[in-house]
N, C-alpha and C positions, 0 to 999 in steps of 0.2 A: 456245448450243451450243456446242461446240469443233469442231475441225476432221475432225475424224475422224466425230463423229457426223455432222456436213453428206452428209460423202460417203456413208457407208452409206444416211442417206436420200436420197440422187439415185441410188443402186443402187437403191434398194426401186422407186422409180416409175419408172426407165426399162424399156422393152420387154424381156422377156428377148431375147440375143444383138445385140440393138441398138447400134452405136458411138453413139457423141457425136458427135450433128451438131450445126450451128446450133440446128436447133428443140428439138432434146432438151434442147442447153446452156441456152436461154434457157427452156423447162421447168425444169429443175432451180433454173436462179437467182431463178425466180419465185417456187419453192417455198418456198428460202431464204430469199427475201426473206418470206415469209411468214410464217414460223416468227421470224425477228428482228422482224417487226411484232406478231407476237402475243406475244411476253415483253416488248416494249418497251412497249406498249400501258397496262398496267397501273400500270405506273409514273409514264405522263405521265397519266393519270385519277387517281393521287392527288397528283401536284404541282399536276394544275388546280383542284382542291378543297380544299387548304390552304394557307391563310394563312401568311405569317412575319414574326412581328415583327421587326425590329430589337434588338438587346440594348442596354438604356442603360447608362452608364458607373456603374460602383459606387463611390460618393459616402462614401470613409471620413472626416466629419466631426470623429472625435475627434483632438484631436491627439496627434501624437507625445511621447513623455516626455523631456523635457529637463533635463540634471544640473546646472540652478540651484536655487537656492531660489526656492520660492514666494514671491511678491512680496506677497501678501495679510499676512501674518504667522500668530500661531498660531492654529489652529483651538482651541474651546471645545468639548467634546464632555461633554453631559450623559447617562447613561442611570439611569431610574428600575427598579431590578430586586426592587422589592416584592412584583412579582405573584407568589405561587409558586402558588394556585389554578390561575390559568387560563396563568398563565406566558407573560403576556405583557411582554416588552421595553417601555419606555418612551421615546422617544431625541429630545433638542433638538439639533440642531448649529447651532451660530455657526462661519461661514465668511467669518473677511476677506477683502474685493477691494480689487483693486488699481486697478481701471478696470474702466470699462462696456465692456456690448457680449456678445456670445456669449460662455456659461459650460459645460463639461460636467464633471458631478461622476460619480463609477463608485463601483460595488461592488464589492471583491473580485472575482475569479471565479478567477484560476491560484492556487491556496492551496499556499505552500512544503508540504514534507510528508507532500503528499496525490499529487502525481504528478499531476494531474489537476484540471481546471476546477470545483470543488466546493465553489463560494457558492450560497450558499442564496437565491437571488435570488424566488422566488414566495413567499418567509415576510416581504417585506418590504411592510409595506400604509400606508393611509392617510399616503400622503407628499403634503406640502405643502411651496412655498416662499414666503418673503417678505423684502420690501426696502422700506425704510422705512416699515415699518408694511403695506404692502398686499400683498394675494397676489401671485407671480409663476404664468404658465403654465409650463409643463413639457413635454416632448416624450421618450418615451424612443426612443433609437435603433434604429429598425430592423436595423441591422447588428448590433447589440451590445444586448443584453437588459437588460445593467449599465451601460447609462450613460443618464443624464438630462440632458436639455438644456435650457439657461435662459436669459434674454434678462436681464444685468443691466444695471438702468435706473442712468439719470445720476443723480450726486451721491451712488450707495449707496456707503455704508463696509463693508458686510459682507449678508450674507444668510442667513437663518435657516431650515433645514429640519426638518423633525419627520414622524417617521414611528413606526410600530411594528415590531417584529420577534415575529412569531408563532411563538413558540417551540413544538416538539413536544409535546404533551399526550399523544401514544399512540407506540411505536414505530414503525408501519405510515407514519407520517408524516415520519419521519428521526431521527437520534438524541435521546432524549432530553435537555435538561442545565439542566431548571429539575425540582425535587421540595420536596415540602414541609420538605425539613432541607436541601437542597441546591442550588447553581447552579454551572454554569461558563459563565462569558462568555470567547468568542471576538470580538473586537472588530474581527473584518471580517462579522462579522454585524447590528453596530450602527454603523458608520458609513459613512459616506461622505467620497471622496477628490477633490479636484480633478485633472481630467486635465491632461497635458501636461508635469509632474514628475517626476522618480526619486522616489519615496515617503519614499526617506531627506534628501530637502530637504523636505520639509512637516510643520513642526512641531506638536504636538497636545500641549491638554492636557485629561485627561478626566476627571472626577470620575462615580461612582458613587453612589447610594444605596441601601442593602444593608437586607434584611430586620432588624427591631430584635434586636438581641443576636446577631446572627450575625458574626464573624470571615472575613475575606478574605485571602487570600496568593494571592501576586503576584511577578514577577520586578521589577514597578515599584515605586516609593520614594513613600508620598504620607504625607499630612495628614490625620487625621478632627477630622472635626464631628459630635458625635452620630450619625446611619446613615449619612453620607453620608464618600466619602474623594476626598479632589482628589490627584491621582496628579500626579508630575511631569511638565513639560515634556518632549516628545519626540520624535522623527520618527517619522513615521506607519509607516516600515516597524520599526522598535524597536518600535512598541507593538503592532500587530498578530504578532509576536512575544513576545506580554508576556498570554498569556491571566493568568484569574481563577478560583481554585477557591475557594468560601465557604460557608459553613455553621456549621448551630447547633450540630453536634457537632464541633469543632477542637481540635487539638494539634498545634503545632511543635515540632521535637527539630532540636538544632543536630548535624549529624554533621561538622563540622571542617574546615578548608580553607574557610571562606566558604560553605559546603553547607547548607542548612535542609531537614527531609525534614518540609511541609505536609501534615496528615492530615484531611479532613474522612469521616466515617463516618456511617452510618444510624442506628447506636446508640451511645450512650456506651461502651459496655464495649469498643467494638471499636478503641477507642484506645490501650487496655493493652495494653501488650507487656512479654516478660521481657528483663532488660539484655542476654542473650546476644544475643537477636535483634537487637536495636538495634546488639550490637556487630559485628555481621555487615555493616550498612550502611554505618555508619562504616567499616568494611575497604574497602568498595566504595570509595569516595572516595578513600581511601588509596591503592588500588592503581592507581586510574585516573590520579592525580595521578604515582605512581611509572612507569606506563605510558608515561603521552604526554609527559613531563619537563615540562611548565606547561598554566598553562589559559586560557583564553579567556572568561573571564569577571572581572567583579568581585565577584559573588556567584552563586547560582545557588541555584534553589530547585524540588526535587522538590513537585509537587503529586498529591497520591494522594488515591483517593476508593476508600474502600473499602464497597462498595455492590452491589444489585441491581436499585436504582430509578432512577437516573442511568444512561445510554447507557455503553456500554463504548468507554475510547477509550487508546489509546500514540501519543503524538505528541511528537516533539521541538521545542523549540524552543531558542536560544541560551545563554539565562539560565536555562531552565524547561524542565519538561515535563510532559505532562498523561499523568495515567496512572489508569485505575482496573483497581480488582481484585474479587475476588468477595467477601463477607463472610467470616470467619474466618483472614483473611492472618495474624495474630496467635493467634486464638486457638487454630486448627484449623493451625497452625503441620507439623505430621507431616503432613498429608492429602496425600493426591495433587492435588488442585484448588490448594493452597497451593503446592505443590510447582512445580506448572505457571505459576503466576504470579508468583515469584521471577525470571523470567528478563527482567522488563518493563521494571524500573528498570536494571539492568547495560543494557540494550540502547539506551536514551532517554536516559540516562545519555554514553552513546559519541559519541553524535548530537550535541553542543557542540563535539565534534573534526572528529567524522567526517559531512559532511553541513551544518552549520550555519557553523562556521567555514571549514575546506575544501569546496570543492562546485564538480562538474563545471560548466565554464564555461557549457554548454548548458541546464542547471537554475537559474543565477544568470538574473532577468530585472531591470530595472530598476523593474518597477509590478506589478499585480498584473493588469493585462488582457493585458501580451504574454504569448502560449502558451508554455510551459516545454518541452522536447526532453529527454524522460527519455534521455539517455543516459549510461552509465557509473553505474546504480544499482547492479549488482555491486559496485561500489568504495562507494557512498553506504550501498547499507541489505546487501550481500552482507559487506564488511567490518567492518560494525558489529554484524553478526547473529555474526559471528565472534569477536569482542570480547565481546561482551556474553555469550558461554556461557563465555569465558576466566575474565572479570570474575568473573562467578559461581562459578567454581568457585575463583579466587583468594580471592574476599573469604569464600567460606564458604556464600554464598547457596544455593547446589547441591554437594553431594559430590564427589569426582572419580569417583565411580563413578556417578552420579547424571549426573554429564558425558560420561558414554563412554554409557551408555543412551541419552542424550539425541544424541547423534554416529551411535550406530546407528541409533533411530526414525528420524531427517532420513535418513540415507542410503538405507535401503529404499524410505524412500515414497519418496522421489527417482525411484527405479530403477524404482518402479512409471509413471513419468511417459513414456508410451509415447510422447507427443506429441512428445520429440525427435528423433525418427524424419523428422520434416517440419519443426519449429520451431524454429531455435536461441535456445539460451539469451537471447542479445542480443534478440531480437525481444520477450521476455517482458518487458520493461523498459516497451513498450508497453502493458502490459496494464493499467493505471490507465486509460489513456485508452482502450482499445480495449472495455473490458467493465466499464467504472465501476465493478469490484468486485460486480458479481450474480452471482446463483448460477449454476453450470454443470453441466450433465445429466454430460457427459463429461468430468470434470476432466483425466482421466489423459492422454487425447487431444486435449485443448485445450491445454490447461499453463496456469498461472496465473502468480502473481507466484513464478517460482522463482528470479528471480536474489535473494532473501532467503538462502534454503537452501542453494542451486547455488552460490548466491558464496560461502557459509560453505567448503563443501566444495572451489573453487578453494581457497582464502585457507588451509585447512587445508594441501592439497597443498604451496600456495608457501611454507608456514613449513616444511615438512618438507624440501623440496630447497634453502632458505636455511643450515638446521641442517645437511643434508649435506654443501652446497659449501663452507662456510669450519668443518667439522668441529667442529661444535656450538658456535663463539663466535659464532654471530650469526643472529635468527631474525626473524621478523616484526616482534616488538619493536623492533627497530632500525629499519624502517622505518617505524613506528607515530612513534619519536619522529623520525625525518627528515623525512616527510611531515608530522604534523599539529602536533608541538611547534614548528613554528617560528611564530618573534612571538610569546612571550609575554607577556599581559593584551589581547590584540587580540581585539576580538570585533564585529569587523568580518568581511569574507570574502576568503579566497582562493581564485578558480579553480583549476580544472588539466583538462587533457585526458588522453587514452591517456599521450601522451608522456612526458608529466612523471610518472605512474605508473611506466613501465617504466625511465625515466631512473634513479629513485629505488631501485628493486629492484637495477637494474645495481651501482650506488654500495653497497650492500648485501654484492653477492655477484654476479658475472658469469654470466651464462645468457641462454637463449633464451628472453625471457621475449614477448617480441612474437610468438614462435611458438607456445609456452605458451597466452597469451589466445585465439589465434589457435583454438586447437585446442579449447579449454574452451568460447568464449564466443560465436567468430563461427559454428562450424559444425555443424551435426545433429552426437549422438555416440547411443551405441549404452547408455551407463550412466553416471552422474555420478560423479566426480571420485573417485577412491577412495587416491590414492599419499598423502594424509595420514596416512591408517591404515597401509599397508605401508611406507612408509619412516618412518613412526613405532613401529613395534614390534606392530602389532594387524593383525587382520584382521574383514570382516563377515563373521557366521556365523548360523544360525539353529537354534531349537532349539524343543522344544513350550511352554517356560515362557516369558511375558514378563518384560522387564526392568523397573527402578522408572519410566521414562517413560511406555511403552507400557502398563503398568498402571493410572498416574495416567490416562492418554487415555481409556481405556476406562473409569474410574470418573467422570471430570468430565461427559462427552459420555454416558455411558451405552450405549455399543456395544459391538460387538463387532468388531474388526481385523483382519481375516483378508485384508488388501489385500497381504499377503505371500507368498499361497499360493492359497490357493482365487480371491481377486481381487476380494473385496468389504467393504464395511464396513455392518453391520447393528445398526440402534438396538434397545433392549431388546424394543422393542414391535414387534419384527417389521419395521419401514419399513424400507427398504433404500437407506443415506447415499450409497453410489458402489459405482460395478461400474468395474475396470480393464480397460480397453481391450485386447481379444484375450486376455483369461485365460478361465478354465474357467467361471468364471459368467457374462461376456460372451456366450460360442459355449453358453451355456444361454438364451442368451434372456431372462438381466434387466436391469433397467433400474430407476436411480434412482427413488422415488416410489412402487414398486410394494413390497408385504407380503408375508413372507412368513409363513402363517397355522399351515403344519402341519409336522415334519419327520418323516419314516420314523413317518408315522401317528400322530405325538405333535405335540398343541399348541402352539407355538411357544413356547422362553424360549432367554436364552441360552444356559444351561447346556444342556439338551437339545441345543441347534446346535453344541456346541462339542463333543461329547459325540461325534456325530454324523458329523461331521467326523473325528476322532481313530479310529471304527473304520471308515472310508470304505476300501474296496482297487475302487474303479473298473476295470474295468468288471463285476466278480463284485461287487459291494457298493455301489452307489453311493447316494450320499445323494439319497433323493426327496421334493423339498420341495412343496410347494401354494403354489401364488402369486396371490395378488389385485392385478389392478391396474386402477384405476378400480373398474367393476362388474364385470368378469371374472375368472376363475379357471383358473388352468393347472397341470397337474400335470409338474414335470419332476424328470430327471432331472441328476445335478451328476458330470457323468467326470471325477472328482478323488480322488486318493489319497494325498496330501501330505501328510496329518496336519497338525496344525496349527502353523501357524510365526511365530516372535516372532524379532526381530532382537534381536544383541548383538555387542558386539566381545571379542574373544579375542585374547589376549597369543601372539604368534609366538616371541618370543624371550626371555632371562633378563634379567632387569636393568632399566634406566630407559632407556627409549627415549627419540626425541624430542617424541612427544605427552605422555608423562609430565612431561618439562621445561617442555613449553609451559604447563601447567596448574599447574606448582609456584608458590606466594605469593611476589611479591617485596618485600614487607613484614614 
């Protein structure tokens, strides 16, 4: 109770007209004391009946990694990958030891390229350890469930670990990595490593037994004997970075420049390609080398799975990449689905320079237990997204118009991200940890991993500024060569921070780059940066006809995408896939997961829905819909009259602008 309230209470109990005497003052103080006691009593009662444990110290028994050689010697890792029915990898790992006593073995948890702890510890089963022919007891670290503690007995020269990795037999269990026709081995799933050492200091030699007749591809080089391949001794960091694709339908194509395209497919005819199609892949390699001016690999292996049976993936590695595309990649080259898949290889190839060789300082870690701090992903992923589209255009994997259509689709979609009003783009770099890439009901308000495409838009504007500042003499190509092209042949890592990025940009062309990034990266914004368009000779416009990329998206995803106007995306079945925050659809009360069953009295179809939007003149003639949500039905009016809206880029001047020059091939 505050002082004024105490006085009001005293006035209330004092007889009218009586002044404060000693008696009345005592009475008032007694009343106030009563109130004070009444307030304090419940707390005192709670204190009396609540026990208070003392916090015990947290004891992390796992030794911190040190940059010294692992003293035991070379680990021998044997993987039996022949089970394509129950899809179980069986592992035997022989770990030499230099001394007796406590030892901790770790399964990788924080995985490069995932930007989050994605290790599948739940799939490691049947774990046993032996030494000198006798079983060893093990205990899982309660503070780190990826850590297994053992006690190496006196006289032991090695510890043998055996276990199974139960790969997913259905998508509900995780990504499917084994089918009857192909498999994907990621070494972090089938190995343990000793704690206390930088992973680059732990030598490993892996042997894999494959199904009979299968061929395998990886950045590792090895020796085959029957169905088994024994790979070269390499450090554990590089082993984890060198996954395997193997299959019964396999073809390897030399793209030049020590780069191979290794293809596995569900069916043999998916391996057939036309010479002009493969010529574009070869040009991709040539254009990347011309862009960066050097390579950071002794050889590079694209691992490409053409499948709808094995799970989707696009994951970068230093000397390889894991890539999955839908069937028809070559066979249906001109289809929208194949068009959308063609951005994958340029993106992942760029990562060899951006993300693997040059890496943000807080994203690099000495082992796979140390948490990564997802800083500067708008460079790591955002500039890779930028170069992926540029290299796609320069190589011919995308036409110039298709690239412009992609830019329009990206910019328009980012403008629907209303969450930019409260959540800075920089904060989205933590989204892989925050949301673990789970589906979001209100993605436009929550925001997702916008550092990819918003990063692209930032770098598109940066290129235009560089070209403007230097009167067309320099652009982001010059930054790429200076920043990523250093140390030819080096496939280690060189880390950087924001200051390094700004200094290199200023070396290309002086500008307030610190303020530029502060504006677009650190603060809340009203829309995605579009200086790359306006300075480059284009503007974002809207019309009632979809461009090539939007059309491909609608076809591939089987949706009507009107997030740019009415504010929702609807599957061809009528199910609502997304609703833009604060849009007309949002204000009408629509939500993801509901189903539109009727439009203006007609059964829902994509064509009926689009026709109704085109004819709507709200409030005079709104779109009337019947919506089913769970087991309930509602009739709603959509207060919208903007018609169909699809994004496109329009030329704003004559001749070639800086955006046109950016997309021009260099070879």
